[in-house]
C-alpha positions, 0 to 999 in steps of 0.5 A: 962268450965273445963275438968270435965264439958266437960267430963260429958257433952260429956257423956250426949250428947252421951247417948241422941243422938241416931243418927248423926244429931239433936237430940231433948230431953225430955226438949223442948228447949234443943237439942243435935247435934252429927256428927261422921265425917265432914259434907258438907256445909248445908244452913239452918235457924239458929233459936234464940239459944245458941249453945255450942260445947263440942267436935270437931269444926264447921264453920258457914258462914253468907254471906261473914263472917266465924265464927269458934268455938271449944270446950268451945266456944258458938255460939249465934244467936239472930234472925233467920238467913239463914246461912251455917254450916258444922262440920269441925273436927269430928271422929267416936271415937271423934264425934262432940258434941254440946248442944243447948238451944233455946232462948225465948226473952219473958223469957229473958226479965224478967231477963233484969234489968234496969241497962242493959237497961240504958247501951244499950241506944245509943249502936250501932246495931250489928250482930245477930250472935257471938262467945263467950267463956264459963265460969264455971258458964254458963257451970255448969248451962248447965250441970245441965240442961243436967243432968235432962234428967237422972231424968225425974220426975224433968224436969217439975219443974226444967228445967224452973228454970235452963233455967232461970239461963242459961239466967241469966248467959248469961246476966251477962257475958261479952256479956250480953249487946248484948244478952239483945238486943234480949229481950228489946223492942225498940232496933234496933235488936228487931225491925228487929226481928219483921220484920223477923217474918213477913218475915218468915210467909209471905215469898212467898209474894211480899214485899216493903222495905218501908212497912217493914221499916214502920213496924220497925218505921224507915225510908227506908234508916235507916231500910236498914242499920240496917237490914244489920248490924244485918243480913249481907244481905239486906231484899230482900236477906233475903227473897230470902234465906228463899224462897229457903230454903223452896223450898228445903224442899218441894222438899226433904220432900214433894216430890214436883216437882221443878215447884210447889215448885217454885210457892209455895214459890213465884217465877213466873219464873221457870228458874229464880228459877232454876238459884237462886237455883243452885247459892245458893245450888251448883246444879239444884234442881233435882240433889241437892235433889238426892244428899241429899237423898244419904247422910242420915246425911243431911236433910233440916232443919229450925234449 
């Protein structure tokens, strides 16, 4: 991404970001994120997306791994992942600015050529989150997508075309093989993604790893290995994080009491829920939610 592209993107993100935090746009898969100061660490579920930093810096923690990215770097998340992120460099004069495009695996699969499929045969299972550098061609496509916000009448026709080009640029870049794995049926990451969709919709129910392995068409040992390679956590750890994040949302957004939240996300023991909640968020449920409500820029989110 060259300086002119960066400057124009920063202007557009600033123009269409009315508040600090996540700002949706008139183009459904396109979102802008702005922060005028460094933020506290916030556990959330990152959905499948491309996140390009235009200004400032951010860190994302996935279990024991730390990913740092700054201007001209992008973060790719290929499946929904519970992780912790925080903005590390931002000021009111130069806020942190990020452009996010949600990734649709079905649309992406239309662009995956047989050549790419052949290249992926026998490729190792890799982490579903990584950092890359943005070239001018990808930056140009993202810039043209953002510019469409200035001409709303063009959005319905042109936005899908430009998003398709964004996918094309990603697939033909240096990380194309890793990105293609999101969309190609039968890859290990695609099988794990299928299981994760089940976990996200039924996370309050008890699970057996054997049942999840059968869903992924793998042996239990192979499934456990590949799940951890993709997500950096075991299936049970993944489910626990989903449960606690949903409990936090219930407490913060719906005003549910801690005992009810624990029950609704699948906990039978309120004391166990409180212990695990405190371990993940750094404070018991009541204290954590009170602190969040004092910080207007921090809200529970599934993004």
